[in-house]
GUTIPA-910051 format. One record per residue (C-alpha): residue number from 0; residue in three letters; x, z, y. Coordinates in Angstrom, 1 decimal, always signed. Example, Ala and Ser with C-alpha at 12.3 -4.5 7.8 and 13.67 -1.06 7.14 Angstrom:
! residues 2
REC;0;ala;+12.3;+7.8;-4.5 $
REC;1;ser;+13.7;+7.1;-1.1 $
END
This chain:
! residues 525
REC;0;met;+15.8;+397.0;-97.5 $
REC;1;thr;+17.9;+394.6;-96.9 $
REC;2;gly;+20.7;+393.0;-99.3 $
REC;3;ser;+20.3;+392.2;-103.5 $
REC;4;thr;+19.5;+394.2;-106.3 $
REC;5;ala;+21.8;+394.4;-109.2 $
REC;6;ser;+20.3;+390.9;-110.7 $
REC;7;gly;+21.8;+389.4;-107.0 $
REC;8;thr;+25.0;+387.8;-106.1 $
REC;9;ala;+27.4;+390.2;-104.4 $
REC;10;his;+30.3;+387.6;-103.9 $
REC;11;gly;+31.5;+386.1;-100.6 $
REC;12;ser;+32.7;+386.7;-97.1 $
REC;13;ala;+30.8;+386.4;-94.1 $
REC;14;ala;+33.9;+385.0;-92.2 $
REC;15;gly;+34.8;+382.8;-94.7 $
REC;16;ala;+38.1;+384.5;-95.4 $
REC;17;pro;+38.0;+386.2;-98.9 $
REC;18;pro;+37.0;+389.8;-99.0 $
REC;19;ala;+39.7;+392.5;-98.8 $
REC;20;ala;+38.6;+394.0;-102.5 $
REC;21;glu;+36.3;+392.9;-105.1 $
REC;22;leu;+34.7;+393.9;-108.1 $
REC;23;arg;+33.3;+391.6;-110.3 $
REC;24;gly;+31.3;+392.2;-113.2 $
REC;25;ile;+33.0;+395.7;-114.5 $
REC;26;thr;+32.0;+397.0;-117.4 $
REC;27;lys;+33.1;+400.6;-118.9 $
REC;28;arg;+32.4;+402.5;-121.9 $
REC;29;phe;+33.7;+405.9;-123.2 $
REC;30;gly;+33.1;+406.0;-126.6 $
REC;31;pro;+29.1;+405.3;-126.9 $
REC;32;val;+28.4;+406.0;-123.4 $
REC;33;leu;+28.0;+403.2;-121.1 $
REC;34;ala;+29.6;+404.4;-118.0 $
REC;35;val;+29.5;+401.0;-115.7 $
REC;36;asp;+27.6;+398.2;-116.6 $
REC;37;gly;+28.4;+394.7;-115.3 $
REC;38;val;+29.0;+395.9;-111.6 $
REC;39;asp;+29.7;+393.8;-108.6 $
REC;40;leu;+31.0;+395.4;-105.4 $
REC;41;val;+32.5;+393.8;-102.3 $
REC;42;leu;+34.4;+395.7;-99.7 $
REC;43;glu;+34.4;+393.2;-96.7 $
REC;44;arg;+37.7;+393.9;-94.5 $
REC;45;gly;+37.4;+396.0;-91.6 $
REC;46;thr;+34.3;+397.9;-92.9 $
REC;47;val;+33.1;+401.1;-94.2 $
REC;48;his;+31.3;+401.1;-97.2 $
REC;49;ala;+29.6;+403.5;-99.0 $
REC;50;val;+29.4;+404.0;-102.8 $
REC;51;val;+26.4;+406.5;-103.6 $
REC;52;gly;+24.5;+407.8;-106.6 $
REC;53;glu;+23.7;+410.7;-108.8 $
REC;54;asn;+26.3;+412.4;-110.7 $
REC;55;gly;+26.8;+410.0;-113.7 $
REC;56;ala;+25.5;+407.2;-111.8 $
REC;57;gly;+29.2;+405.8;-112.2 $
REC;58;lys;+30.4;+405.4;-108.7 $
REC;59;ser;+33.7;+407.4;-109.9 $
REC;60;thr;+34.5;+405.5;-112.8 $
REC;61;leu;+34.0;+402.6;-110.6 $
REC;62;met;+36.3;+403.6;-108.1 $
REC;63;ser;+38.6;+404.9;-110.8 $
REC;64;val;+38.9;+401.3;-112.1 $
REC;65;leu;+39.8;+400.1;-108.6 $
REC;66;tyr;+42.4;+402.4;-108.1 $
REC;67;gly;+44.0;+401.8;-111.6 $
REC;68;leu;+43.1;+404.9;-113.0 $
REC;69;his;+40.4;+403.3;-115.8 $
REC;70;arg;+41.2;+399.7;-117.0 $
REC;71;pro;+37.6;+397.9;-117.5 $
REC;72;asp;+36.6;+396.5;-120.4 $
REC;73;ala;+35.1;+393.4;-119.2 $
REC;74;gly;+35.2;+392.1;-115.5 $
REC;75;gln;+37.4;+391.5;-112.8 $
REC;76;val;+39.5;+393.2;-109.8 $
REC;77;leu;+40.6;+390.9;-106.8 $
REC;78;arg;+42.4;+391.7;-103.9 $
REC;79;asp;+42.2;+389.1;-101.2 $
REC;80;gly;+40.6;+386.6;-103.5 $
REC;81;arg;+43.0;+387.1;-106.1 $
REC;82;glu;+42.7;+388.7;-109.4 $
REC;83;val;+44.9;+392.0;-109.9 $
REC;84;arg;+45.7;+393.5;-113.2 $
REC;85;leu;+45.9;+397.6;-112.5 $
REC;86;ser;+47.5;+399.3;-115.2 $
REC;87;ser;+47.8;+402.7;-112.8 $
REC;88;pro;+47.8;+404.0;-109.6 $
REC;89;leu;+51.1;+402.6;-108.8 $
REC;90;asp;+49.9;+399.4;-109.5 $
REC;91;ala;+47.2;+399.8;-107.0 $
REC;92;ile;+49.5;+401.3;-104.4 $
REC;93;ala;+51.8;+398.1;-104.8 $
REC;94;ala;+48.5;+396.1;-104.2 $
REC;95;gly;+47.7;+397.7;-100.9 $
REC;96;leu;+45.2;+400.1;-102.2 $
REC;97;gly;+45.1;+404.3;-101.5 $
REC;98;met;+42.9;+407.0;-102.7 $
REC;99;val;+42.4;+410.3;-101.3 $
REC;100;his;+41.2;+413.0;-104.0 $
REC;101;gln;+38.4;+415.3;-103.2 $
REC;102;asn;+41.1;+417.8;-104.4 $
REC;103;phe;+44.3;+417.0;-102.5 $
REC;104;arg;+47.5;+416.3;-104.0 $
REC;105;leu;+49.9;+417.5;-101.8 $
REC;106;phe;+53.1;+419.9;-101.8 $
REC;107;gly;+52.5;+423.0;-100.2 $
REC;108;ser;+56.0;+423.9;-99.5 $
REC;109;leu;+56.8;+420.6;-98.3 $
REC;110;thr;+56.3;+419.8;-94.5 $
REC;111;val;+53.7;+416.8;-93.4 $
REC;112;ala;+56.4;+414.2;-92.9 $
REC;113;glu;+58.1;+414.7;-96.4 $
REC;114;asn;+54.5;+414.7;-98.1 $
REC;115;val;+53.9;+411.5;-96.4 $
REC;116;val;+56.8;+410.0;-96.9 $
REC;117;tyr;+57.3;+410.8;-100.6 $
REC;118;arg;+58.1;+408.1;-103.0 $
REC;119;ala;+58.4;+405.8;-100.0 $
REC;120;glu;+61.3;+407.8;-98.2 $
REC;121;pro;+63.2;+406.2;-95.4 $
REC;122;arg;+66.8;+407.1;-96.2 $
REC;123;arg;+70.2;+407.4;-94.2 $
REC;124;phe;+73.3;+407.4;-96.4 $
REC;125;gly;+71.3;+407.8;-99.6 $
REC;126;val;+69.3;+410.8;-98.5 $
REC;127;leu;+65.9;+411.5;-96.9 $
REC;128;asp;+66.2;+410.4;-93.0 $
REC;129;arg;+63.8;+413.4;-91.6 $
REC;130;arg;+63.9;+412.2;-88.1 $
REC;131;ala;+62.8;+408.7;-89.1 $
REC;132;ala;+60.1;+410.2;-91.3 $
REC;133;glu;+58.8;+412.7;-88.6 $
REC;134;arg;+59.1;+409.3;-86.1 $
REC;135;arg;+56.6;+407.6;-88.6 $
REC;136;val;+53.8;+410.2;-88.7 $
REC;137;glu;+54.0;+410.5;-85.2 $
REC;138;glu;+53.3;+406.6;-84.9 $
REC;139;leu;+50.7;+406.8;-87.6 $
REC;140;ser;+49.1;+409.8;-85.9 $
REC;141;ala;+49.0;+408.1;-82.7 $
REC;142;arg;+47.6;+404.7;-84.2 $
REC;143;ile;+44.7;+406.4;-85.4 $
REC;144;gly;+44.0;+409.3;-83.4 $
REC;145;leu;+45.3;+412.0;-85.6 $
REC;146;asp;+46.8;+415.3;-84.2 $
REC;147;val;+49.3;+416.3;-87.2 $
REC;148;asp;+52.6;+418.1;-86.6 $
REC;149;pro;+55.1;+416.3;-89.0 $
REC;150;thr;+57.6;+419.6;-89.3 $
REC;151;ala;+54.5;+421.7;-90.5 $
REC;152;arg;+54.6;+423.1;-94.0 $
REC;153;val;+51.5;+422.0;-95.7 $
REC;154;asp;+50.4;+425.3;-96.7 $
REC;155;thr;+50.1;+426.7;-93.3 $
REC;156;leu;+47.7;+424.0;-92.7 $
REC;157;pro;+43.7;+424.3;-92.6 $
REC;158;leu;+42.0;+421.8;-95.4 $
REC;159;gly;+41.0;+419.3;-92.6 $
REC;160;val;+44.6;+418.8;-91.4 $
REC;161;arg;+45.8;+418.5;-95.2 $
REC;162;gln;+43.1;+415.8;-95.5 $
REC;163;arg;+44.7;+414.0;-92.8 $
REC;164;val;+47.9;+414.2;-94.6 $
REC;165;glu;+46.4;+412.5;-97.2 $
REC;166;ile;+45.3;+409.4;-94.9 $
REC;167;leu;+48.6;+409.4;-93.3 $
REC;168;lys;+50.0;+409.1;-97.1 $
REC;169;ala;+48.0;+406.2;-97.9 $
REC;170;leu;+48.2;+404.3;-94.3 $
REC;171;his;+52.3;+404.9;-95.1 $
REC;172;arg;+52.1;+403.4;-98.3 $
REC;173;gln;+50.5;+400.1;-96.4 $
REC;174;ala;+47.2;+400.7;-98.0 $
REC;175;glu;+44.8;+398.0;-96.3 $
REC;176;val;+42.0;+399.6;-98.6 $
REC;177;leu;+41.8;+403.4;-98.9 $
REC;178;ile;+39.0;+404.9;-101.0 $
REC;179;leu;+37.7;+408.6;-99.4 $
REC;180;asp;+36.4;+410.3;-102.4 $
REC;181;glu;+33.9;+413.1;-101.3 $
REC;182;pro;+36.1;+413.6;-98.0 $
REC;183;thr;+33.8;+416.2;-96.3 $
REC;184;ala;+33.3;+418.6;-99.2 $
REC;185;val;+35.1;+421.5;-97.6 $
REC;186;leu;+35.2;+420.6;-93.6 $
REC;187;thr;+33.2;+422.3;-90.9 $
REC;188;pro;+30.9;+420.0;-88.9 $
REC;189;gly;+33.3;+419.5;-86.2 $
REC;190;glu;+36.2;+418.3;-88.6 $
REC;191;val;+33.8;+415.7;-90.3 $
REC;192;asp;+32.6;+414.6;-86.6 $
REC;193;ser;+36.7;+413.7;-86.2 $
REC;194;leu;+37.1;+412.4;-89.5 $
REC;195;phe;+34.4;+409.7;-89.2 $
REC;196;val;+36.0;+408.9;-85.7 $
REC;197;val;+39.2;+408.5;-87.4 $
REC;198;val;+37.5;+406.7;-90.1 $
REC;199;arg;+35.7;+404.3;-87.6 $
REC;200;arg;+39.1;+403.8;-85.7 $
REC;201;met;+41.0;+402.5;-89.3 $
REC;202;ala;+38.0;+400.2;-89.5 $
REC;203;glu;+38.3;+398.7;-86.1 $
REC;204;gln;+42.3;+398.2;-86.9 $
REC;205;gly;+41.6;+396.3;-90.1 $
REC;206;thr;+41.5;+398.5;-92.7 $
REC;207;thr;+38.6;+398.6;-95.3 $
REC;208;val;+37.1;+402.2;-96.2 $
REC;209;ala;+35.0;+402.7;-99.5 $
REC;210;leu;+33.7;+406.0;-98.7 $
REC;211;val;+32.1;+407.8;-102.0 $
REC;212;thr;+29.7;+410.6;-101.1 $
REC;213;his;+26.2;+412.5;-102.0 $
REC;214;lys;+25.8;+412.8;-98.6 $
REC;215;val;+22.8;+410.5;-97.0 $
REC;216;arg;+23.1;+411.6;-93.5 $
REC;217;glu;+26.8;+410.7;-93.8 $
REC;218;val;+26.0;+407.1;-95.4 $
REC;219;leu;+24.0;+406.5;-92.3 $
REC;220;glu;+26.2;+407.8;-89.8 $
REC;221;ala;+29.6;+406.6;-90.7 $
REC;222;thr;+29.0;+403.3;-92.5 $
REC;223;asp;+28.1;+399.3;-92.2 $
REC;224;arg;+27.2;+399.0;-95.9 $
REC;225;val;+26.1;+400.7;-98.9 $
REC;226;thr;+26.1;+400.1;-102.3 $
REC;227;val;+23.5;+402.1;-104.6 $
REC;228;leu;+24.4;+402.8;-108.3 $
REC;229;arg;+22.2;+404.7;-110.9 $
REC;230;asp;+22.9;+404.8;-114.8 $
REC;231;gly;+25.8;+402.4;-114.3 $
REC;232;val;+23.8;+399.7;-112.6 $
REC;233;val;+23.4;+398.6;-109.0 $
REC;234;thr;+19.6;+399.4;-107.7 $
REC;235;ala;+20.6;+398.0;-103.8 $
REC;236;arg;+22.6;+396.5;-101.9 $
REC;237;leu;+22.0;+397.7;-98.2 $
REC;238;thr;+23.0;+397.1;-94.8 $
REC;239;thr;+23.2;+400.6;-93.0 $
REC;240;ala;+21.9;+399.6;-89.6 $
REC;241;glu;+18.9;+398.1;-91.4 $
REC;242;thr;+17.7;+400.9;-93.8 $
REC;243;thr;+16.6;+404.6;-93.8 $
REC;244;ala;+17.4;+407.8;-95.7 $
REC;245;gly;+14.4;+407.3;-97.5 $
REC;246;glu;+15.5;+403.7;-98.8 $
REC;247;val;+19.1;+405.3;-99.9 $
REC;248;val;+17.4;+408.2;-101.8 $
REC;249;glu;+14.5;+406.2;-103.7 $
REC;250;ala;+17.4;+403.8;-105.0 $
REC;251;met;+19.5;+406.9;-105.8 $
REC;252;ile;+17.2;+408.7;-107.9 $
REC;253;gly;+14.0;+406.6;-108.6 $
REC;254;arg;+11.8;+408.4;-106.1 $
REC;255;gly;+11.4;+410.2;-102.7 $
REC;256;leu;+12.8;+413.4;-101.8 $
REC;257;val;+10.8;+416.6;-101.3 $
REC;258;pro;+13.6;+419.0;-99.7 $
REC;259;ala;+13.0;+422.6;-100.6 $
REC;260;val;+12.6;+424.8;-97.6 $
REC;261;asn;+12.3;+428.9;-97.3 $
REC;262;pro;+8.9;+429.9;-96.0 $
REC;263;arg;+11.0;+432.8;-94.8 $
REC;264;gly;+8.6;+435.8;-93.4 $
REC;265;ala;+9.1;+439.4;-92.7 $
REC;266;val;+11.4;+441.1;-95.4 $
REC;267;ser;+11.1;+444.5;-96.7 $
REC;268;gly;+12.0;+447.2;-99.0 $
REC;269;glu;+15.4;+449.4;-99.5 $
REC;270;pro;+18.7;+446.9;-100.0 $
REC;271;val;+19.5;+445.6;-103.2 $
REC;272;leu;+22.7;+445.4;-101.9 $
REC;273;glu;+25.1;+447.0;-99.4 $
REC;274;val;+28.3;+446.6;-98.5 $
REC;275;ser;+30.1;+448.8;-96.1 $
REC;276;gly;+33.4;+448.4;-94.5 $
REC;277;val;+35.2;+446.4;-96.9 $
REC;278;arg;+38.8;+445.6;-96.5 $
REC;279;met;+41.2;+443.7;-98.4 $
REC;280;pro;+44.9;+442.7;-96.9 $
REC;281;ala;+46.0;+439.3;-97.5 $
REC;282;ala;+48.1;+438.5;-100.7 $
REC;283;pro;+49.8;+435.5;-102.1 $
REC;284;gly;+46.8;+432.8;-103.1 $
REC;285;ala;+44.4;+435.3;-101.6 $
REC;286;ser;+42.8;+435.7;-98.1 $
REC;287;arg;+42.3;+438.8;-96.4 $
REC;288;val;+38.8;+440.4;-95.7 $
REC;289;gln;+38.3;+442.9;-92.8 $
REC;290;asp;+35.7;+445.6;-92.2 $
REC;291;val;+32.7;+443.5;-93.8 $
REC;292;ser;+29.4;+444.9;-94.0 $
REC;293;leu;+26.2;+443.4;-95.0 $
REC;294;arg;+22.9;+443.8;-96.8 $
REC;295;val;+20.5;+442.1;-98.9 $
REC;296;ser;+16.9;+443.2;-99.5 $
REC;297;pro;+14.7;+442.0;-102.0 $
REC;298;gly;+12.9;+438.8;-101.4 $
REC;299;glu;+16.1;+437.7;-99.2 $
REC;300;val;+18.6;+435.1;-98.9 $
REC;301;val;+21.6;+436.0;-96.8 $
REC;302;gly;+23.8;+433.3;-96.5 $
REC;303;ile;+27.7;+433.1;-95.7 $
REC;304;ala;+28.9;+430.6;-94.0 $
REC;305;gly;+32.7;+429.7;-92.8 $
REC;306;val;+35.5;+427.2;-93.7 $
REC;307;ser;+37.1;+427.9;-97.3 $
REC;308;gly;+39.6;+430.5;-97.1 $
REC;309;asn;+38.2;+432.9;-94.4 $
REC;310;gly;+37.8;+435.4;-96.9 $
REC;311;gln;+34.2;+434.3;-98.4 $
REC;312;arg;+35.7;+434.4;-101.9 $
REC;313;glu;+37.5;+437.2;-101.9 $
REC;314;leu;+34.0;+439.4;-100.4 $
REC;315;val;+32.0;+437.8;-103.4 $
REC;316;glu;+34.7;+438.6;-106.3 $
REC;317;thr;+34.5;+442.4;-104.6 $
REC;318;val;+31.1;+442.2;-104.7 $
REC;319;val;+30.7;+441.0;-108.4 $
REC;320;gly;+33.6;+443.2;-110.0 $
REC;321;leu;+36.6;+440.8;-109.9 $
REC;322;arg;+38.7;+442.6;-107.2 $
REC;323;thr;+39.2;+446.2;-106.3 $
REC;324;pro;+39.0;+446.6;-102.1 $
REC;325;glu;+41.5;+448.3;-100.3 $
REC;326;ala;+38.6;+450.5;-98.3 $
REC;327;gly;+34.9;+450.1;-98.3 $
REC;328;thr;+31.9;+450.6;-100.6 $
REC;329;val;+29.7;+448.4;-102.6 $
REC;330;arg;+26.1;+449.7;-103.6 $
REC;331;leu;+23.3;+448.1;-105.8 $
REC;332;his;+20.4;+450.0;-105.3 $
REC;333;gly;+22.0;+452.6;-103.5 $
REC;334;arg;+24.3;+453.4;-106.6 $
REC;335;asp;+28.2;+452.8;-105.5 $
REC;336;leu;+29.8;+450.3;-108.1 $
REC;337;gly;+33.2;+451.7;-107.2 $
REC;338;gly;+35.3;+451.7;-110.7 $
REC;339;leu;+33.0;+449.4;-112.6 $
REC;340;gly;+33.9;+446.2;-114.1 $
REC;341;val;+32.3;+442.8;-114.3 $
REC;342;arg;+30.4;+443.5;-117.5 $
REC;343;glu;+29.0;+446.8;-116.3 $
REC;344;arg;+27.9;+445.3;-112.5 $
REC;345;arg;+26.3;+442.6;-114.6 $
REC;346;gly;+24.2;+445.0;-116.9 $
REC;347;leu;+23.4;+446.8;-113.8 $
REC;348;gly;+21.4;+443.7;-112.3 $
REC;349;ile;+24.1;+441.4;-110.7 $
REC;350;ala;+24.2;+437.7;-111.4 $
REC;351;tyr;+27.0;+435.5;-110.6 $
REC;352;val;+27.4;+431.8;-110.2 $
REC;353;pro;+31.1;+430.8;-109.0 $
REC;354;glu;+32.3;+428.4;-107.2 $
REC;355;asp;+34.7;+427.5;-109.7 $
REC;356;arg;+32.3;+426.6;-112.5 $
REC;357;pro;+35.0;+424.8;-115.1 $
REC;358;gly;+37.6;+427.9;-114.5 $
REC;359;val;+34.9;+430.7;-114.4 $
REC;360;gly;+31.7;+429.9;-115.0 $
REC;361;thr;+31.4;+428.1;-117.9 $
REC;362;ala;+33.4;+427.3;-121.1 $
REC;363;ala;+33.4;+423.4;-121.4 $
REC;364;ala;+34.3;+423.0;-124.7 $
REC;365;leu;+31.7;+425.3;-126.0 $
REC;366;ser;+28.2;+424.0;-126.9 $
REC;367;val;+25.2;+424.2;-124.3 $
REC;368;ala;+23.7;+427.1;-126.3 $
REC;369;asp;+26.6;+429.0;-126.4 $
REC;370;asn;+27.4;+428.6;-122.4 $
REC;371;leu;+23.8;+429.8;-122.0 $
REC;372;ala;+24.3;+432.8;-123.8 $
REC;373;leu;+27.7;+433.9;-122.3 $
REC;374;gly;+27.7;+437.1;-120.7 $
REC;375;his;+24.5;+438.5;-122.7 $
REC;376;his;+25.6;+437.7;-126.0 $
REC;377;arg;+25.6;+441.1;-126.5 $
REC;378;ser;+22.2;+441.9;-125.8 $
REC;379;pro;+18.6;+440.8;-128.0 $
REC;380;pro;+17.6;+438.7;-128.8 $
REC;381;ile;+21.1;+436.8;-129.4 $
REC;382;gly;+22.6;+440.1;-130.0 $
REC;383;arg;+21.6;+442.7;-132.6 $
REC;384;arg;+23.7;+445.7;-133.8 $
REC;385;gly;+27.3;+443.7;-132.8 $
REC;386;arg;+25.8;+440.6;-134.7 $
REC;387;leu;+25.4;+437.0;-132.8 $
REC;388;ser;+22.4;+435.4;-133.8 $
REC;389;pro;+22.8;+431.7;-133.4 $
REC;390;arg;+19.2;+430.6;-134.4 $
REC;391;ala;+18.0;+432.8;-131.2 $
REC;392;ala;+21.1;+431.4;-129.0 $
REC;393;arg;+19.4;+428.1;-129.8 $
REC;394;thr;+16.1;+428.6;-129.4 $
REC;395;gln;+16.6;+430.4;-126.1 $
REC;396;ala;+19.0;+427.6;-125.0 $
REC;397;ala;+16.2;+424.9;-125.8 $
REC;398;glu;+13.5;+426.8;-123.9 $
REC;399;leu;+15.8;+426.9;-120.7 $
REC;400;val;+17.1;+423.5;-121.0 $
REC;401;arg;+13.2;+422.2;-121.1 $
REC;402;arg;+12.4;+424.6;-118.0 $
REC;403;leu;+15.1;+423.5;-116.1 $
REC;404;gly;+14.9;+419.9;-116.9 $
REC;405;val;+18.6;+419.7;-117.9 $
REC;406;lys;+19.4;+416.3;-119.1 $
REC;407;thr;+21.4;+416.6;-122.7 $
REC;408;ala;+21.4;+415.1;-125.8 $
REC;409;gly;+20.8;+418.3;-127.5 $
REC;410;val;+21.7;+422.2;-127.0 $
REC;411;ala;+24.7;+421.7;-129.9 $
REC;412;val;+26.5;+419.2;-127.6 $
REC;413;pro;+29.8;+420.5;-125.6 $
REC;414;leu;+29.3;+421.3;-122.1 $
REC;415;ser;+31.8;+419.0;-121.2 $
REC;416;ser;+29.6;+416.1;-122.0 $
REC;417;leu;+27.0;+417.0;-119.3 $
REC;418;ser;+27.0;+415.5;-115.6 $
REC;419;gly;+28.4;+417.8;-113.1 $
REC;420;gly;+24.6;+418.2;-111.7 $
REC;421;asn;+23.4;+419.3;-115.0 $
REC;422;ala;+26.3;+421.4;-116.3 $
REC;423;gln;+25.4;+423.2;-112.4 $
REC;424;lys;+21.9;+423.8;-114.2 $
REC;425;val;+23.2;+425.3;-117.5 $
REC;426;val;+24.8;+427.8;-114.9 $
REC;427;leu;+22.1;+428.7;-113.1 $
REC;428;ala;+19.5;+428.7;-116.2 $
REC;429;arg;+21.5;+431.5;-117.7 $
REC;430;glu;+22.0;+433.4;-114.4 $
REC;431;leu;+18.3;+433.4;-113.6 $
REC;432;his;+17.1;+433.8;-116.8 $
REC;433;his;+17.6;+437.3;-117.0 $
REC;434;glu;+15.8;+438.1;-113.6 $
REC;435;ala;+18.5;+440.2;-112.2 $
REC;436;ala;+17.8;+442.0;-109.2 $
REC;437;leu;+20.9;+440.4;-107.0 $
REC;438;leu;+22.1;+436.8;-107.6 $
REC;439;val;+25.6;+435.6;-106.0 $
REC;440;val;+26.1;+432.1;-105.7 $
REC;441;glu;+28.8;+430.0;-104.5 $
REC;442;gln;+28.3;+426.7;-103.4 $
REC;443;pro;+25.3;+426.0;-105.4 $
REC;444;thr;+25.1;+422.1;-105.0 $
REC;445;gln;+29.0;+421.2;-104.2 $
REC;446;gly;+29.5;+417.8;-106.1 $
REC;447;val;+25.9;+417.8;-107.0 $
REC;448;asp;+23.9;+414.6;-106.3 $
REC;449;val;+20.7;+414.9;-104.3 $
REC;450;gly;+18.3;+414.7;-107.0 $
REC;451;ala;+19.8;+417.8;-108.5 $
REC;452;gly;+20.5;+419.7;-105.0 $
REC;453;glu;+16.9;+419.2;-104.5 $
REC;454;glu;+16.0;+421.2;-107.8 $
REC;455;ile;+18.7;+423.5;-107.4 $
REC;456;his;+17.3;+424.5;-104.1 $
REC;457;arg;+13.8;+424.8;-105.8 $
REC;458;leu;+15.2;+427.3;-108.4 $
REC;459;leu;+16.9;+429.7;-105.9 $
REC;460;leu;+13.5;+429.5;-103.9 $
REC;461;glu;+11.4;+430.6;-106.4 $
REC;462;tyr;+13.9;+433.3;-107.5 $
REC;463;arg;+13.5;+434.4;-104.0 $
REC;464;ala;+9.8;+434.5;-104.0 $
REC;465;arg;+9.9;+436.5;-107.0 $
REC;466;gly;+11.8;+439.5;-105.2 $
REC;467;gly;+14.9;+438.3;-106.0 $
REC;468;ala;+18.0;+439.2;-103.4 $
REC;469;val;+20.0;+436.2;-103.2 $
REC;470;leu;+24.0;+436.1;-101.7 $
REC;471;leu;+24.5;+432.6;-100.7 $
REC;472;val;+28.0;+431.2;-99.8 $
REC;473;ser;+28.0;+427.6;-98.8 $
REC;474;tyr;+30.3;+425.2;-96.9 $
REC;475;glu;+27.2;+423.0;-96.0 $
REC;476;ile;+25.2;+424.0;-92.8 $
REC;477;ser;+22.3;+422.0;-93.7 $
REC;478;glu;+21.7;+424.1;-97.0 $
REC;479;leu;+22.2;+427.3;-95.1 $
REC;480;arg;+19.6;+426.3;-93.0 $
REC;481;ala;+17.2;+425.4;-95.4 $
REC;482;leu;+17.5;+428.3;-97.8 $
REC;483;ala;+18.9;+431.5;-95.6 $
REC;484;asp;+16.6;+434.0;-93.8 $
REC;485;arg;+19.9;+435.2;-92.1 $
REC;486;val;+23.4;+433.5;-91.8 $
REC;487;leu;+26.6;+435.3;-91.4 $
REC;488;val;+29.7;+433.5;-90.3 $
REC;489;met;+33.4;+434.5;-92.1 $
REC;490;leu;+36.3;+433.8;-89.7 $
REC;491;asp;+39.5;+435.1;-90.7 $
REC;492;gly;+38.2;+437.5;-93.0 $
REC;493;glu;+35.6;+439.2;-90.3 $
REC;494;val;+32.1;+438.8;-89.7 $
REC;495;ala;+32.2;+436.5;-86.5 $
REC;496;ala;+28.7;+436.1;-86.4 $
REC;497;glu;+25.2;+436.9;-87.4 $
REC;498;leu;+22.2;+435.1;-87.2 $
REC;499;asp;+18.7;+434.5;-87.9 $
REC;500;ala;+17.9;+431.4;-89.4 $
REC;501;ala;+15.8;+430.2;-86.5 $
REC;502;asp;+19.0;+430.5;-84.4 $
REC;503;ala;+21.5;+429.3;-86.8 $
REC;504;thr;+21.8;+425.6;-85.6 $
REC;505;asp;+24.5;+423.0;-86.4 $
REC;506;glu;+26.0;+423.9;-83.0 $
REC;507;val;+26.3;+427.5;-83.0 $
REC;508;leu;+27.3;+428.0;-86.4 $
REC;509;gly;+30.0;+425.0;-86.1 $
REC;510;ala;+31.3;+426.9;-83.0 $
REC;511;ala;+31.2;+430.3;-84.9 $
REC;512;met;+33.2;+428.6;-88.2 $
REC;513;val;+36.0;+427.8;-85.7 $
REC;514;his;+36.2;+430.4;-83.0 $
REC;515;ser;+34.4;+433.9;-82.6 $
REC;516;ala;+30.7;+432.9;-80.8 $
REC;517;gly;+30.0;+436.2;-80.4 $
REC;518;ala;+26.4;+435.6;-81.8 $
REC;519;thr;+24.3;+438.3;-82.8 $
REC;520;gly;+21.0;+436.6;-83.4 $
REC;521;gly;+19.6;+439.1;-85.7 $
REC;522;gly;+22.1;+441.8;-86.5 $
REC;523;glu;+22.4;+443.7;-89.7 $
REC;524;arg;+19.0;+445.3;-90.9 $
END
């Protein structure tokens, strides 16, 4: 392990020139919570610097200080060796800083060029010079090796291309330091590889990149240096070429990682879930589903891979009762669920962990105990004869928090006070507790650090070992390969490939996610 710990110095520049950006002694509190405590961070010009840590470690707060979203309680922000005071992102942009957020901030109805030059438009006779804007996009794209049509409407573009638009927008604004916040969350393996080729090219041309990520593999493959945060302080400063995945993980969580892996084996018994010929036309805000069929048996994890927007969400919502298909059937233990809503399906044995946990899976303003009771508040012991028992809800919540290791100040605190990983554990605890026959789970570790992700994987495999059937939707190929017995790939609303886990390599899955690979591997069982 190289570099210093939190007590060591982080200042200076190997070439004698000042760093591109520097944070010195940054401290930030939110009420009684000390989010960042005296953190130093040096971003040397022309390097790719990873900022990693568990949820709640302070990395997002630190990047928000650098981009002017938060003002520190103590400490300095320097650009090119000079202190700058950043009261807003506009100040940061003026200082040569840019940020690509995990949730893209683009106008779907505008073209690529219009989005890129927004608020920094080339003008002719007082109006937008569209041709000049398009030339600017072409020049930037050629410089860093991006292939983007400047005349395309953004809402017609896949997510990987939209991300390129965000990068071009930052570069058009003369960003010399670019923060990428979890940039690979919704990309295919091929898009991830392409992104990092672009990132390296930007660094070679002098742009400094701060990469915020949970994914240790990306840290090792794409960066020059690493700063690890835990509980608001720096636990390690590493040179990537001289470190290992184990060192990064240990600095992040304080221990080694023991990945959960599906032991697999023969699957028997009548299927728990049968989806037959489900079809749904495309609609505003929804993707089509075209003649999808699948089965999930007891003690089996069936994974669904694919780039976001290829019908996975619509298929899942059909299974749990949020959407009604145009054609096809959904059966649970042989019973046709047509005409039954979410409540009835839950009562028959479907548990659901949605991708949109803040919007669908939880109520952030309610307490941890209330969130753990949601959906089961009409059933004993919490609900009896139409009345709720707050005491029973608190007792059950305390037991679930203890069993799953949820880090919280108590079951009475609002869910919004928990980190992303712990909020995710609350949702899983609620859905697993009632031992439903089928668990439908979307993106179980999205936005979750490696320690919480390891625990979530263990919980899912324990559920499988008890005979539970799992329908797992994930953008992460490594997650699908670790957990699934079989993997189905969805492309444009159809099942483009179905593979046994042993055949589901990164290359095969990645190819099937972008074009029909014609793979069969195991076939429907």
